[in-house]
Structures are given as structure tokens and as C-alpha cells.
C-alpha atoms as one frame of an Amber mdcrd trajectory, in Angstrom:
protein
  87.919 116.935  90.972  85.430 115.520  93.583  85.928 112.220  94.890  83.191
 109.732  95.679  83.010 106.440  97.541  80.856 103.906  95.863  78.864 100.926
  97.442  77.250  98.380  95.369  74.737  95.744  96.655  74.602  92.307  96.108
  77.542  92.127  93.958  79.738  88.655  93.718  77.631  87.253  96.547  76.757
  83.427  96.505  77.779  83.187  93.164  75.284  85.700  91.546  75.810  89.232
  90.178  79.373  88.524  89.070  81.406  91.271  88.602  85.197  91.367  88.525
  86.588  94.527  89.947  89.094  94.926  86.642  85.997  95.092  84.523  84.370
  97.404  86.869  87.243  99.868  86.929  87.071  99.948  82.877  83.386 100.416
  82.441  83.529 103.130  85.185  86.594 104.879  83.504  84.467 104.232  80.251
  81.796 106.834  81.684  84.411 109.316  82.477  85.278 108.298  85.971  89.083
 108.718  87.187  91.366 107.301  89.376  89.211 104.223  90.160  90.180 102.057
  92.826  88.406  99.056  94.456  88.515  97.414  97.289  87.650  93.489  97.536
  85.217  91.718  95.207  82.083  93.118  96.544  81.494  96.527  94.847  83.398
  98.911  96.940  85.265 101.744  94.973  86.753 105.149  95.348  86.905 107.400
  92.024  86.729 110.791  90.802  84.200 112.390  88.578  83.362 115.818  87.170
  79.647 115.165  87.402  78.539 116.871  90.649  75.007 115.400  90.927  74.857
 112.319  93.222  71.716 111.209  91.516  73.120 111.659  87.992  76.303 109.837
  88.822  74.350 107.049  90.346  72.042 106.362  87.454  75.114 106.603  84.906
  76.891 103.865  87.071  74.071 101.379  87.496  73.131 101.679  83.565  76.922
 100.986  82.811  76.861  98.099  84.908  73.548  96.964  83.596  75.252  97.160
  79.957  78.346  95.460  80.718  77.134  92.661  83.261  73.417  92.232  82.800
  72.128  93.288  86.013  71.654  96.619  87.889  72.798  96.686  91.497  71.648
  99.580  93.651  74.539 102.028  93.939  74.987 104.167  97.120  77.537 107.162
  96.561  78.943 108.940  99.480  81.056 112.123  99.629  84.160 111.901 101.336
  82.963 114.095 104.055  79.801 112.207 104.615  81.829 108.924 104.868  84.510
 110.311 107.302  81.518 112.014 109.329  80.129 108.287 109.481  83.512 107.114
 110.658  83.843 109.927 113.486  80.147 109.496 114.644  81.062 105.727 115.160
  79.276 105.297 118.890  81.154 102.057 119.212  84.818 102.898 119.263  86.104
 100.124 121.157  84.793  97.619 118.654  87.413  98.956 115.932  89.912  96.425
 117.690  87.133  93.492 116.620  86.451  94.889 112.951  84.475  92.302 111.852
  82.109  92.602 114.442  81.444  96.385 113.904  78.882  97.342 110.750  77.745
 100.458 109.349  74.681 100.320 107.514  74.956 103.142 104.956  71.097 104.060
 104.232  69.629 105.848 100.966  68.109 108.782 103.350  67.424 109.280 107.060
  64.803 106.989 108.154  61.382 109.099 108.661  59.740 106.510 110.991  62.214
 103.705 111.980  60.651 100.821 113.960  63.007 101.160 117.044  60.880  98.919
 119.322  60.757  96.275 116.942  64.838  96.900 116.552  65.106  96.807 120.111
  63.304  93.520 120.644  65.816  91.579 117.891  68.811  92.932 119.250  70.412
  90.180 121.587  71.900  90.927 125.013  75.465  91.240 123.364  74.390  93.606
 120.378  74.440  97.143 120.561  73.186  99.401 117.855  72.869 102.998 117.262
  70.835 105.245 114.391  72.616 108.260 113.626  71.356 110.346 110.744  71.566
 108.101 107.691  73.968 105.332 109.173  72.816 102.254 111.225  75.691 101.048
 113.599  75.370  97.675 114.911  77.996  95.847 117.092  77.352  92.322 116.686
  80.110  90.751 118.994  78.945  87.007 118.471  79.098  87.432 114.654  76.642
  89.041 111.853  75.636  85.497 110.875  73.751  84.802 113.923  72.316  88.279
 113.997  68.262  88.660 113.783  68.838  92.386 114.179  71.457  92.757 111.083
  68.906  90.321 108.956  66.001  92.791 109.523  67.695  96.217 109.922  66.694
  97.451 106.654  62.996  96.529 106.971  62.584  98.071 110.302  64.513 101.385
 109.344  62.114 101.408 106.551  65.138 102.783 103.973  67.302 101.219 101.579
  70.676 100.111 103.147  73.864  98.542 102.343  76.207  97.171 105.101  79.844
  97.087 105.233  82.223  95.963 108.191  84.783  98.106 109.798  87.601  96.380
 108.091  85.957  97.467 104.487  85.056 101.262 105.878  88.596 101.708 107.269
  90.183 100.472 103.889  87.978 102.688 101.652  88.880 105.693 104.191  92.615
 105.105 103.389  91.981 104.984  99.595  90.643 108.680  99.798  93.159 111.138
  98.357  93.886 112.867 101.587  92.772 110.096 103.906
């Protein structure tokens, strides 16, 4: 059965959009997802599904969450191949030794007209970034909380995004069946 990686946006952040992962697991299983494994409390999960259409599966998940929890977060689904490709394409390999400084912005699609000039102006001298297909990589050694680039990246890229630090990316990779 095909596996998927699910990344929910804006879950359990700042006391809003509360969603216990055990209840998320139960809800996903109720719509036919199997072998659901969650990672931390921010809406990261790996699961199996017979549904092969990413769009159909994403809609089912969002509707199920809305029915159970009363809000509808965006849900980005990635195949194991896409996810591993993002890891393999990481241009900042040296930054994995400080995993909280390395962020993967998973994009809904490849940006057609990103404002790379504005992105360049927002980056501090210490920050490094690279856009590779549908992943925007940001190495922010001074911290993501201080990064103006991190705050504005989605708007400047012109597509919806959800970001995860390398700790989370590596942990989700380990949850994959052959990972």
C-alpha cells in the first residue's frame, strides 16, 4: 500500500487549532488510512492509503479534520520519493549538524514567478537560501525567529508553503517503511 507523508499547517500553534495527535490518528484511520504514525504535536504524520490521488486524499483528510476538530488546516501530502528527494537535494548538508537552523519549506507547487530579488534583500549576511523545484531551503544560523526572510518567504515565492526544521524532516524520514 502506498505511503504518504502529511504535513498540516498551523496545528497546535500558540494555543490555537488544537489537535491531539492520538485523536488525529483515530480520525485518519476512520477514513481508511493505515499504519498512521505521528511526530510531535504539530501535524506531521506518515501513513498508508489505497487512495492514489493526492488531491482526493488531501481533501478527505481536511474534511475529516474539520468534522472532528472544527477547523480546516491545509494539508500538504508528499510521496516518499518526493520527500527523500527533498532531503537528497538539500544544498546545505553541513547545516544538518545544527538541525534547528536548517528549514525546508515544502511548497504546494513549483513557483512560476518567485521574487528572488526581494528574497535576496531580506536575507541577512549569515542566512543562506536556495529554491530547488518545490522546496525552498533556508539555513538561518542566527535562528528562524529572527529571520525576516523566513517570515516573508511564502509571500515572495508566490505559493503556499509549510516549513519544517531538519530535526522534523529527519524524524519523518525514519518513520517511512524502508527509511
